[in-house]
N, C-alpha and C positions, 0 to 999 in steps of 0.2 A: 599596622593597624591604626585606626583613628576612632575617637569616641568623644562624646560629650560627657567626659569623666576626667577628674583630676589625675594626672600621672598614670594613665592606663598602662604605660610601658613598665611600671613597677608591679603590675598585677597579671596582665594577660600573657605575655610571651615567655616561653621557656625553650631552651634548646641546648643540645650538647653534641659535639662532633662525635661521629661514630654511633650515635643513638638515634637522634631525630629531633623533631620540634613539636611543641604543644602550644596551642592557644586556648586558654580557658576564660570564658566570659559569661555574661548574664548571671548575676548573683554568683560571681566567679568562685569556684572552689579551687583555691590556689594550691591545694595538695595535689591536684591533677598534674601540675607541672613536674615536680620532682618524682612523683610516683610513676607517672607515665614514661618519663625518660629512663628511669631505672628498669621498668618492664622491657622497653625496647632495647636497652643496652644488653639485657640478658637474652635477647633474640626474639621477643614477642613482636608480632606484626602490629601495624597501626590499628587495623581493624580489631584485633583481639585486645589491645590496650584500651581502646575506647569502650569496648563491651565490658571489660572488667572494671574500669573506673566508674562507669555509670551504674552498673548493676549493684555496686556496693554503696551507692549514694541514695539515701532516702529522699533527698530533695532534687533528684535528677530531672524532674519535670521542669524545673526552673533553670537548668543549666544548658550551656552550649559549649561545645569543645570541637576543635579541629586538630588533627594529628597527622604528621608525615614521618615515616620511619626512615632509617638510613638507606634503605633500598629504593626509596621513592614511592612506596605504597602510602596511600592517603585514606583517611577515614574521618567522619564527622558525626556529630550528634546534636540535635536541637530538640530540647524538651518541649512538650506540648503546652506548657504554661509560660513560655517565653513571650515577651510582649511583641505584638505585631509591628511591622512585618519582621518575621524571624525565619531564617532558613539557611541552607548551605548548598554549596556545589563542590563536588570532589572530582579531581582529574589527576592525570599523571604528574606526580611530584608536587601537588598543591591541594589545599583545602581552603575554600573561601566561605566565610560565614559571617552573619551579622544579626543583630536584633534591634528592635526599636528603629527600624529603617524606614525611609520614605516608601520604598517598594522593593520588590524582588530585583528590579533593574540594577540595583547597587551591586549585588553579588554577581549577577550575570556580567556586568561591565568589568568587574574585577577579574573574573575568570578569563574573559576574552583578552584583556590587556596582558595578563600574565602569560597566556599561551602565545600571543602574537609579538611580544616585545623581545628583541634579541639582546644579547649581552650578559653581563654579570647578574647574579641572583639579586643583589641589592637593587640594581636598576629595574629589574622585572617586578620586584615587590613594590618599589616606589611607583612604577607605572600603574600597577593594580590599585594602589591607594588613590592616586590622582583620578583614575577612571571611576572608581567607586564614589568619590566625592562629587565628581561632575554629574553622575547619574542620580544623585540625591543624598546619599550618605545617611548619617544619623538624623532622624527627623526632629530631634531636640536641638540640633546645632552641632558645634564643634568646639573642642577644648584642648585635647592632647593627641599625640601621635607618637609612634615608635617604630624602629626598624632594627631587627636583630638577625644577624647572619653569623653562624659559627663555622669554623674551619680548623682542622687539626693544625696546631701551632700557627694559627692565623692571626693571633692577637699581637699587640705591640711587643716588639722584640722577640716574638715567637714563644712567649712564655705561657700563653693560654690559648683558648680557642675562640675568643670573642673577636671575630674578624671585623664585623660592623655592629656597633652597639650604640645607637643614637636615640635620644628621647627629647620630645618637646612636651613638657609637663602642663603648661598653662599658657595658651596663646590664641589670639583671635583667628589666625589662619595656620593651624599647626602643620598641615602637610606642606604648605609653601615654605615654612621655616625648616621642616625636615629636609626638603629639597636643598636648601642652602647648606645645611649641616653635612649632607652627603657630599656636596661639592667640596667642602673644606676637608672632609675625611679623605677624599681622593687626593687632594693636594698634599696632605701631610703623610698619608699612610699607604697609598696605593703603590704597587711595585713599579720599579723603573722600567720603562719601555726601552729595550736595547736600540731601537731605531731612532730614539730621540736623545742619544748621548751626544755631547758636544765636546770637541777637543778644546782644552784650555790653552790657547795660544793666540798670538797676534792680537787682532782687534777685540776678540772675545775676552782674552786675559786683561787687556787694557781697560775695557769697559767694567770688568769685575773689580779691578784695582781702584778705579775712580769711585765706584759705589762704596766700596769698603773704606776708602779714605775719607769720603764725605761724611760717613757715619761713625768714624772713630775706631774702626777695626784695624786700620792699616796706616802706617806712616811713611812707607817707602815710595819709590818712584813709580809712576804710571807708564811703564815702559813695555808692557805686553809680554813680560817674561814671567812664567809661572814658577817662581822660586819658592824656597821654603817659607819665607816670611809671608808671601802672598797665600800660600797654602794654609798656613796656620791661621791667618786672618779670615780666610774663607771658611775654614772649618768652625771657627768661633762664631761667625755669622750664622752658618747653617744650624749649629746647635742652639744658638739663642732663639732662632726663629722656629724651632721645633721641626726642622726638616731633616733631622739626623737619619731617619730611615732611608733617605735618598742619597746619603753620602757614599762616595767611592774614594779609595785611597790611592788613586792613580792620576793620570793626566786627563781623564774624562770626567765630565760633570753632567748630571741629569738635566736635560733641557728644561724640565719643569722649574728647577731652581733658577736657571737663567731668566725665564719668563717672569718668575716671581720677583726677581731683583729689578727687572725692567719696569714692571707694572707698579710696584709698591715703593721703590726706592729711587 
């Protein structure tokens, strides 16, 4: 999501693995987030959660909400007093909504981009944001953007479900900055592609030793032999550069680390 609003990522998006996702906006009632997730976690559908949340809210005419449950059912609500243009589009596994927009083209472009973009959910959500901005976006301008994707044990180290949780709180081009952050997130936290594993031997091992030696991690010979000293130095480097999620304790190295060393060191 993107908005002419400071740190909208701290207000609008709510999600929990196994329950669903909620976006609450337009005079946002932030209780919609935790309450809606609790309802869906107990088995309530997206449609029923939206109905229950809004019927209990005396200011629902000002509110806007989009919900997707864990089964992919989606529902949305736009109150009649939301500032124009305001509205929503609901489809399989998604709800697009906005208020104070240039026109309806914004949400239509978002829906089309989400449906047509292949790949991971984060990439599809970002494509929708880019398309929405290109079609007009918030008629007041732009200020902040956020991207939230949850996955069971999908967070750092597998200890929580925050698979992708990125925010740009105050920026002239927030979606562009969010795009840069997602690239960095993939570098540090995406899963290793088995097809890109590299054997640490010969010229590759020598190249790694040379980089490690130049930057003070390694004092041994650059002989292309992956011995224990080289391995310890490489692991220190990987941990220092926050690439530990890509580390393997064998003779293979994630190719992303090799490219990272070549490009930056």
